[in-house]
DRENMAR-959033 format. One record per residue: residue number from 1; z, y, x of N, C-alpha, C in turn; residue in one letter. Coordinates in nm, 3 decimals. Layout:
% DRENMAR-959033
{resi=NUM | nw=Z | nv=Y | nu=X | caw=Z | cav=Y | cau=X | cw=Z | cv=Y | cu=X | resn=a}
...
END
This chain:
% DRENMAR-959033
{resi=1 | nw=-15.438 | nv=9.440 | nu=-10.103 | caw=-15.502 | cav=9.608 | cau=-10.149 | cw=-15.505 | cv=9.690 | cu=-10.005 | resn=m}
{resi=2 | nw=-15.631 | nv=9.706 | nu=-9.960 | caw=-15.655 | cav=9.833 | cau=-9.799 | cw=-15.653 | cv=9.933 | cu=-9.884 | resn=i}
{resi=3 | nw=-15.601 | nv=10.029 | nu=-9.798 | caw=-15.636 | cav=10.200 | cau=-9.830 | cw=-15.733 | cv=10.222 | cu=-9.716 | resn=k}
{resi=4 | nw=-15.857 | nv=10.275 | nu=-9.774 | caw=-15.982 | cav=10.295 | cau=-9.672 | cw=-15.925 | cv=10.428 | cu=-9.606 | resn=t}
{resi=5 | nw=-15.964 | nv=10.450 | nu=-9.457 | caw=-15.958 | cav=10.559 | cau=-9.409 | cw=-16.088 | cv=10.566 | cu=-9.336 | resn=n}
{resi=6 | nw=-16.146 | nv=10.772 | nu=-9.301 | caw=-16.277 | cav=10.746 | cau=-9.217 | cw=-16.236 | cv=10.664 | cu=-9.110 | resn=l}
{resi=7 | nw=-16.175 | nv=10.673 | nu=-9.010 | caw=-16.207 | cav=10.576 | cau=-8.912 | cw=-16.231 | cv=10.439 | cu=-8.905 | resn=n}
{resi=8 | nw=-16.196 | nv=10.357 | nu=-9.027 | caw=-16.210 | cav=10.224 | cau=-9.087 | cw=-16.358 | cv=10.219 | cu=-9.060 | resn=t}
{resi=9 | nw=-16.422 | nv=10.355 | nu=-9.173 | caw=-16.584 | cav=10.328 | cau=-9.212 | cw=-16.661 | cv=10.384 | cu=-9.128 | resn=c}
{resi=10 | nw=-16.620 | nv=10.443 | nu=-9.011 | caw=-16.701 | cav=10.509 | cau=-8.899 | cw=-16.721 | cv=10.368 | cu=-8.831 | resn=y}
{resi=11 | nw=-16.578 | nv=10.285 | nu=-8.800 | caw=-16.568 | cav=10.218 | cau=-8.667 | cw=-16.655 | cv=10.049 | cu=-8.713 | resn=k}
{resi=12 | nw=-16.641 | nv=10.053 | nu=-8.852 | caw=-16.718 | cav=9.970 | cau=-8.914 | cw=-16.848 | cv=9.971 | cu=-8.937 | resn=t}
{resi=13 | nw=-16.878 | nv=10.125 | nu=-8.957 | caw=-17.078 | cav=10.139 | cau=-8.992 | cw=-17.130 | cv=10.124 | cu=-8.831 | resn=a}
{resi=14 | nw=-17.076 | nv=10.182 | nu=-8.722 | caw=-17.117 | cav=10.165 | cau=-8.625 | cw=-17.151 | cv=10.069 | cu=-8.535 | resn=n}
{resi=15 | nw=-17.039 | nv=9.934 | nu=-8.570 | caw=-17.050 | cav=9.796 | cau=-8.531 | cw=-17.174 | cv=9.751 | cu=-8.580 | resn=y}
{resi=16 | nw=-17.215 | nv=9.725 | nu=-8.740 | caw=-17.320 | cav=9.698 | cau=-8.804 | cw=-17.469 | cv=9.795 | cu=-8.801 | resn=f}
{resi=17 | nw=-17.434 | nv=9.869 | nu=-8.748 | caw=-17.529 | cav=9.935 | cau=-8.682 | cw=-17.588 | cv=9.955 | cu=-8.580 | resn=n}
{resi=18 | nw=-17.476 | nv=9.957 | nu=-8.524 | caw=-17.544 | cav=9.901 | cau=-8.355 | cw=-17.660 | cv=9.746 | cu=-8.366 | resn=k}
{resi=19 | nw=-17.595 | nv=9.677 | nu=-8.426 | caw=-17.696 | cav=9.557 | cau=-8.435 | cw=-17.768 | cv=9.550 | cu=-8.503 | resn=m}
{resi=20 | nw=-17.778 | nv=9.584 | nu=-8.603 | caw=-17.898 | cav=9.571 | cau=-8.736 | cw=-17.991 | cv=9.705 | cu=-8.747 | resn=f}
{resi=21 | nw=-17.908 | nv=9.784 | nu=-8.783 | caw=-18.019 | cav=9.909 | cau=-8.862 | cw=-18.035 | cv=10.030 | cu=-8.732 | resn=f}
{resi=22 | nw=-17.976 | nv=10.044 | nu=-8.652 | caw=-18.041 | cav=10.170 | cau=-8.573 | cw=-18.024 | cv=10.342 | cu=-8.642 | resn=e}
{resi=23 | nw=-17.969 | nv=10.351 | nu=-8.752 | caw=-17.990 | cav=10.487 | cau=-8.774 | cw=-17.919 | cv=10.582 | cu=-8.705 | resn=i}
{resi=24 | nw=-18.013 | nv=10.690 | nu=-8.683 | caw=-17.961 | cav=10.812 | cau=-8.639 | cw=-17.802 | cv=10.824 | cu=-8.687 | resn=p}
{resi=25 | nw=-17.715 | nv=10.879 | nu=-8.615 | caw=-17.575 | cav=10.878 | cau=-8.616 | cw=-17.551 | cv=10.996 | cu=-8.691 | resn=r}
{resi=26 | nw=-17.656 | nv=11.122 | nu=-8.718 | caw=-17.614 | cav=11.265 | cau=-8.778 | cw=-17.634 | cv=11.185 | cu=-8.917 | resn=k}
{resi=27 | nw=-17.683 | nv=11.106 | nu=-8.954 | caw=-17.711 | cav=11.059 | cau=-9.089 | cw=-17.580 | cv=10.988 | cu=-9.131 | resn=h}
{resi=28 | nw=-17.496 | nv=10.904 | nu=-9.080 | caw=-17.398 | cav=10.867 | cau=-9.099 | cw=-17.259 | cv=10.944 | cu=-9.121 | resn=i}
{resi=29 | nw=-17.266 | nv=10.976 | nu=-9.234 | caw=-17.157 | cav=11.057 | cau=-9.310 | cw=-17.062 | cv=10.989 | cu=-9.415 | resn=n}
{resi=30 | nw=-16.940 | nv=10.991 | nu=-9.440 | caw=-16.866 | cav=10.915 | cau=-9.517 | cw=-16.762 | cv=11.025 | cu=-9.613 | resn=f}
{resi=31 | nw=-16.747 | nv=11.016 | nu=-9.718 | caw=-16.650 | cav=11.046 | cau=-9.794 | cw=-16.573 | cv=10.968 | cu=-9.880 | resn=i}
{resi=32 | nw=-16.452 | nv=11.005 | nu=-9.894 | caw=-16.373 | cav=10.905 | cau=-9.969 | cw=-16.338 | cv=10.984 | cu=-10.060 | resn=l}
{resi=33 | nw=-16.375 | nv=10.887 | nu=-10.204 | caw=-16.343 | cav=10.922 | cau=-10.348 | cw=-16.297 | cv=10.832 | cu=-10.444 | resn=v}
{resi=34 | nw=-16.219 | nv=10.905 | nu=-10.518 | caw=-16.156 | cav=10.814 | cau=-10.671 | cw=-16.324 | cv=10.767 | cu=-10.729 | resn=e}
{resi=35 | nw=-16.386 | nv=10.692 | nu=-10.759 | caw=-16.489 | cav=10.650 | cau=-10.815 | cw=-16.507 | cv=10.494 | cu=-10.901 | resn=i}
{resi=36 | nw=-16.560 | nv=10.477 | nu=-10.988 | caw=-16.554 | cav=10.372 | cau=-11.068 | cw=-16.610 | cv=10.255 | cu=-11.002 | resn=p}
{resi=37 | nw=-16.726 | nv=10.320 | nu=-10.898 | caw=-16.816 | cav=10.201 | cau=-10.843 | cw=-16.684 | cv=10.213 | cu=-10.702 | resn=e}
{resi=38 | nw=-16.794 | nv=10.081 | nu=-10.635 | caw=-16.714 | cav=10.091 | cau=-10.508 | cw=-16.764 | cv=10.151 | cu=-10.396 | resn=w}
{resi=39 | nw=-16.883 | nv=10.213 | nu=-10.430 | caw=-16.967 | cav=10.270 | cau=-10.315 | cw=-17.076 | cv=10.356 | cu=-10.371 | resn=g}
{resi=40 | nw=-17.124 | nv=10.437 | nu=-10.293 | caw=-17.261 | cav=10.496 | cau=-10.341 | cw=-17.342 | cv=10.547 | cu=-10.194 | resn=n}
{resi=41 | nw=-17.448 | nv=10.541 | nu=-10.173 | caw=-17.560 | cav=10.608 | cau=-10.127 | cw=-17.611 | cv=10.743 | cu=-10.177 | resn=f}
{resi=42 | nw=-17.569 | nv=10.873 | nu=-10.128 | caw=-17.607 | cav=10.960 | cau=-10.194 | cw=-17.696 | cv=11.052 | cu=-10.098 | resn=c}
{resi=43 | nw=-17.784 | nv=11.122 | nu=-10.169 | caw=-17.892 | cav=11.216 | cau=-10.113 | cw=-17.921 | cv=11.335 | cu=-10.148 | resn=e}
{resi=44 | nw=-17.903 | nv=11.475 | nu=-10.101 | caw=-17.933 | cav=11.623 | cau=-10.164 | cw=-18.029 | cv=11.671 | cu=-10.077 | resn=d}
{resi=45 | nw=-18.128 | nv=11.693 | nu=-10.094 | caw=-18.254 | cav=11.801 | cau=-10.010 | cw=-18.220 | cv=11.734 | cu=-9.878 | resn=n}
{resi=46 | nw=-18.239 | nv=11.626 | nu=-9.841 | caw=-18.274 | cav=11.572 | cau=-9.704 | cw=-18.111 | cv=11.552 | cu=-9.634 | resn=g}
{resi=47 | nw=-18.004 | nv=11.590 | nu=-9.687 | caw=-17.872 | cav=11.531 | cau=-9.651 | cw=-17.805 | cv=11.393 | cu=-9.686 | resn=d}
{resi=48 | nw=-17.777 | nv=11.301 | nu=-9.638 | caw=-17.740 | cav=11.170 | cau=-9.700 | cw=-17.570 | cv=11.168 | cu=-9.634 | resn=v}
{resi=49 | nw=-17.498 | nv=11.089 | nu=-9.713 | caw=-17.389 | cav=11.065 | cau=-9.697 | cw=-17.353 | cv=10.906 | cu=-9.771 | resn=w}
{resi=50 | nw=-17.220 | nv=10.852 | nu=-9.731 | caw=-17.215 | cav=10.793 | cau=-9.806 | cw=-17.066 | cv=10.778 | cu=-9.868 | resn=i}
{resi=51 | nw=-17.049 | nv=10.748 | nu=-10.058 | caw=-16.915 | cav=10.758 | cau=-10.086 | cw=-16.851 | cv=10.593 | cu=-10.049 | resn=e}
{resi=52 | nw=-16.721 | nv=10.615 | nu=-10.033 | caw=-16.642 | cav=10.490 | cau=-10.044 | cw=-16.539 | cv=10.538 | cu=-10.107 | resn=m}
{resi=53 | nw=-16.505 | nv=10.395 | nu=-10.190 | caw=-16.372 | cav=10.401 | cau=-10.269 | cw=-16.221 | cv=10.430 | cu=-10.185 | resn=g}
{resi=54 | nw=-16.129 | nv=10.469 | nu=-10.240 | caw=-15.989 | cav=10.516 | cau=-10.154 | cw=-15.937 | cv=10.396 | cu=-10.117 | resn=k}
{resi=55 | nw=-15.974 | nv=10.272 | nu=-10.228 | caw=-15.840 | cav=10.165 | cau=-10.183 | cw=-15.970 | cv=10.037 | cu=-10.233 | resn=t}
{resi=56 | nw=-15.933 | nv=9.930 | nu=-10.190 | caw=-16.026 | cav=9.788 | cau=-10.156 | cw=-15.922 | cv=9.686 | cu=-10.211 | resn=y}
{resi=57 | nw=-15.984 | nv=9.564 | nu=-10.313 | caw=-15.837 | cav=9.452 | cau=-10.299 | cw=-15.836 | cv=9.368 | cu=-10.142 | resn=p}
{resi=58 | nw=-15.965 | nv=9.398 | nu=-10.030 | caw=-15.927 | cav=9.339 | cau=-9.927 | cw=-16.060 | cv=9.406 | cu=-9.829 | resn=n}
{resi=59 | nw=-16.063 | nv=9.356 | nu=-9.730 | caw=-16.141 | cav=9.441 | cau=-9.604 | cw=-16.277 | cv=9.348 | cu=-9.641 | resn=y}
{resi=60 | nw=-16.299 | nv=9.217 | nu=-9.660 | caw=-16.420 | cav=9.150 | cau=-9.687 | cw=-16.516 | cv=9.246 | cu=-9.796 | resn=n}
{resi=61 | nw=-16.435 | nv=9.287 | nu=-9.906 | caw=-16.540 | cav=9.347 | cau=-10.029 | cw=-16.545 | cv=9.496 | cu=-9.971 | resn=l}
{resi=62 | nw=-16.462 | nv=9.580 | nu=-9.914 | caw=-16.483 | cav=9.694 | cau=-9.806 | cw=-16.594 | cv=9.708 | cu=-9.730 | resn=f}
{resi=63 | nw=-16.625 | nv=9.591 | nu=-9.647 | caw=-16.729 | cav=9.572 | cau=-9.554 | cw=-16.856 | cv=9.572 | cu=-9.604 | resn=k}
{resi=64 | nw=-16.820 | nv=9.454 | nu=-9.722 | caw=-16.963 | cav=9.430 | cau=-9.787 | cw=-17.008 | cv=9.510 | cu=-9.888 | resn=n}
{resi=65 | nw=-16.950 | nv=9.629 | nu=-9.951 | caw=-17.004 | cav=9.741 | cau=-10.010 | cw=-17.032 | cv=9.865 | cu=-9.893 | resn=v}
{resi=66 | nw=-16.968 | nv=9.887 | nu=-9.792 | caw=-17.030 | cav=9.971 | cau=-9.647 | cw=-17.140 | cv=9.949 | cu=-9.645 | resn=l}
{resi=67 | nw=-17.201 | nv=9.805 | nu=-9.595 | caw=-17.296 | cav=9.758 | cau=-9.539 | cw=-17.414 | cv=9.747 | cu=-9.647 | resn=v}
{resi=68 | nw=-17.366 | nv=9.733 | nu=-9.763 | caw=-17.437 | cav=9.748 | cau=-9.914 | cw=-17.555 | cv=9.896 | cu=-9.897 | resn=h}
{resi=69 | nw=-17.461 | nv=10.007 | nu=-9.884 | caw=-17.503 | cav=10.139 | cau=-9.883 | cw=-17.544 | cv=10.149 | cu=-9.738 | resn=e}
{resi=70 | nw=-17.534 | nv=10.097 | nu=-9.618 | caw=-17.585 | cav=10.136 | cau=-9.502 | cw=-17.730 | cv=10.108 | cu=-9.527 | resn=l}
{resi=71 | nw=-17.772 | nv=9.954 | nu=-9.611 | caw=-17.896 | cav=9.883 | cau=-9.626 | cw=-18.014 | cv=10.015 | cu=-9.678 | resn=v}
{resi=72 | nw=-17.888 | nv=10.097 | nu=-9.774 | caw=-17.984 | cav=10.188 | cau=-9.862 | cw=-18.020 | cv=10.315 | cu=-9.813 | resn=h}
{resi=73 | nw=-17.940 | nv=10.339 | nu=-9.684 | caw=-17.982 | cav=10.433 | cau=-9.590 | cw=-18.067 | cv=10.451 | cu=-9.505 | resn=m}
{resi=74 | nw=-18.065 | nv=10.278 | nu=-9.464 | caw=-18.223 | cav=10.237 | cau=-9.402 | cw=-18.287 | cv=10.232 | cu=-9.465 | resn=y}
{resi=75 | nw=-18.290 | nv=10.223 | nu=-9.621 | caw=-18.431 | cav=10.218 | cau=-9.709 | cw=-18.492 | cv=10.340 | cu=-9.703 | resn=q}
{resi=76 | nw=-18.357 | nv=10.464 | nu=-9.711 | caw=-18.418 | cav=10.559 | cau=-9.752 | cw=-18.509 | cv=10.622 | cu=-9.624 | resn=w}
{resi=77 | nw=-18.463 | nv=10.596 | nu=-9.517 | caw=-18.490 | cav=10.626 | cau=-9.363 | cw=-18.619 | cv=10.591 | cu=-9.334 | resn=l}
{resi=78 | nw=-18.673 | nv=10.483 | nu=-9.373 | caw=-18.775 | cav=10.370 | cau=-9.403 | cw=-18.840 | cv=10.320 | cu=-9.500 | resn=n}
{resi=79 | nw=-18.886 | nv=10.386 | nu=-9.541 | caw=-18.932 | cav=10.316 | cau=-9.712 | cw=-19.024 | cv=10.182 | cu=-9.678 | resn=p}
{resi=80 | nw=-19.019 | nv=10.118 | nu=-9.765 | caw=-19.104 | cav=10.022 | cau=-9.806 | cw=-19.226 | cv=10.049 | cu=-9.839 | resn=d}
{resi=81 | nw=-19.375 | nv=10.078 | nu=-9.831 | caw=-19.448 | cav=10.106 | cau=-9.918 | cw=-19.491 | cv=10.011 | cu=-9.979 | resn=p}
{resi=82 | nw=-19.473 | nv=9.924 | nu=-10.022 | caw=-19.501 | cav=9.809 | cau=-10.152 | cw=-19.361 | cv=9.826 | cu=-10.222 | resn=v}
{resi=83 | nw=-19.231 | nv=9.762 | nu=-10.198 | caw=-19.136 | cav=9.747 | cau=-10.263 | cw=-19.020 | cv=9.861 | cu=-10.277 | resn=d}
{resi=84 | nw=-19.075 | nv=9.952 | nu=-10.418 | caw=-18.990 | cav=10.069 | cau=-10.450 | cw=-18.862 | cv=10.039 | cu=-10.474 | resn=k}
{resi=85 | nw=-18.815 | nv=9.938 | nu=-10.527 | caw=-18.668 | cav=9.905 | cau=-10.611 | cw=-18.595 | cv=9.910 | cu=-10.482 | resn=e}
{resi=86 | nw=-18.459 | nv=9.999 | nu=-10.550 | caw=-18.346 | cav=9.982 | cau=-10.445 | cw=-18.286 | cv=9.847 | cu=-10.406 | resn=d}
{resi=87 | nw=-18.290 | nv=9.755 | nu=-10.545 | caw=-18.249 | cav=9.625 | cau=-10.481 | cw=-18.356 | cv=9.532 | cu=-10.508 | resn=h}
{resi=88 | nw=-18.453 | nv=9.568 | nu=-10.451 | caw=-18.555 | cav=9.468 | cau=-10.452 | cw=-18.557 | cv=9.352 | cu=-10.327 | resn=g}
{resi=89 | nw=-18.676 | nv=9.287 | nu=-10.258 | caw=-18.727 | cav=9.188 | cau=-10.192 | cw=-18.673 | cv=9.255 | cu=-10.049 | resn=p}
{resi=90 | nw=-18.697 | nv=9.377 | nu=-10.033 | caw=-18.659 | cav=9.454 | cau=-9.872 | cw=-18.551 | cv=9.481 | cu=-9.876 | resn=s}
{resi=91 | nw=-18.442 | nv=9.492 | nu=-9.982 | caw=-18.314 | cav=9.519 | cau=-9.983 | cw=-18.236 | cv=9.354 | cu=-9.973 | resn=f}
{resi=92 | nw=-18.252 | nv=9.286 | nu=-10.005 | caw=-18.171 | cav=9.147 | cau=-10.006 | cw=-18.266 | cv=9.072 | cu=-9.875 | resn=f}
{resi=93 | nw=-18.391 | nv=9.097 | nu=-9.820 | caw=-18.433 | cav=9.029 | cau=-9.720 | cw=-18.291 | cv=9.056 | cu=-9.587 | resn=r}
{resi=94 | nw=-18.228 | nv=9.151 | nu=-9.561 | caw=-18.099 | cav=9.157 | cau=-9.498 | cw=-18.003 | cv=9.053 | cu=-9.508 | resn=w}
{resi=95 | nw=-17.994 | nv=8.949 | nu=-9.614 | caw=-17.909 | cav=8.873 | cau=-9.603 | cw=-17.891 | cv=8.799 | cu=-9.473 | resn=n}
{resi=96 | nw=-18.058 | nv=8.765 | nu=-9.459 | caw=-18.079 | cav=8.635 | cau=-9.404 | cw=-18.023 | cv=8.649 | cu=-9.216 | resn=r}
{resi=97 | nw=-17.970 | nv=8.817 | nu=-9.199 | caw=-17.892 | cav=8.843 | cau=-9.099 | cw=-17.779 | cv=8.867 | cu=-9.106 | resn=y}
{resi=98 | nw=-17.739 | nv=8.929 | nu=-9.215 | caw=-17.601 | cav=8.925 | cau=-9.229 | cw=-17.479 | cv=8.837 | cu=-9.262 | resn=l}
{resi=99 | nw=-17.541 | nv=8.753 | nu=-9.360 | caw=-17.448 | cav=8.668 | cau=-9.388 | cw=-17.358 | cv=8.565 | cu=-9.245 | resn=t}
{resi=100 | nw=-17.446 | nv=8.586 | nu=-9.120 | caw=-17.393 | cav=8.523 | cau=-9.014 | cw=-17.258 | cv=8.611 | cu=-8.990 | resn=e}
{resi=101 | nw=-17.227 | nv=8.707 | nu=-9.037 | caw=-17.149 | cav=8.798 | cau=-8.995 | cw=-17.048 | cv=8.833 | cu=-9.100 | resn=y}
{resi=102 | nw=-17.073 | nv=8.746 | nu=-9.176 | caw=-16.968 | cav=8.728 | cau=-9.315 | cw=-16.977 | cv=8.867 | cu=-9.441 | resn=g}
{resi=103 | nw=-17.137 | nv=8.924 | nu=-9.409 | caw=-17.172 | cav=8.984 | cau=-9.529 | cw=-17.255 | cv=8.950 | cu=-9.639 | resn=v}
{resi=104 | nw=-17.242 | nv=8.973 | nu=-9.771 | caw=-17.323 | cav=8.886 | cau=-9.848 | cw=-17.353 | cv=9.010 | cu=-9.926 | resn=v}
{resi=105 | nw=-17.499 | nv=9.052 | nu=-9.914 | caw=-17.523 | cav=9.158 | cau=-10.018 | cw=-17.581 | cv=9.112 | cu=-10.184 | resn=l}
{resi=106 | nw=-17.524 | nv=9.237 | nu=-10.239 | caw=-17.532 | cav=9.163 | cau=-10.390 | cw=-17.584 | cv=9.308 | cu=-10.449 | resn=e}
{resi=107 | nw=-17.638 | nv=9.281 | nu=-10.585 | caw=-17.679 | cav=9.424 | cau=-10.636 | cw=-17.521 | cv=9.483 | cu=-10.681 | resn=e}
{resi=108 | nw=-17.472 | nv=9.447 | nu=-10.731 | caw=-17.326 | cav=9.483 | cau=-10.779 | cw=-17.218 | cv=9.424 | cu=-10.746 | resn=r}
{resi=109 | nw=-17.098 | nv=9.491 | nu=-10.703 | caw=-16.977 | cav=9.417 | cau=-10.724 | cw=-16.859 | cv=9.439 | cu=-10.802 | resn=y}
END
């Protein structure tokens, strides 16, 4: 079991963001919450953030969930004109790049 902290969230997000997404830093914000899901991408009136759970069974699940939410943030910033689904082809297309780095995107964890 690992306890999540904001430093780990930002450090992991910055690593993957620099390699793949190039999301402007002002959009990458985290809140640690007690939630039934492992993570959520949130948007309200143009403000965006990622909610991450306070604990995970292991670092690999934490990393997969965090990157999953970064993909949603990327989708929000760069909408696909054809694929409007949250977990459609444009979402899963990222797997071809991410699996080499130990990340597997799934619809649910």
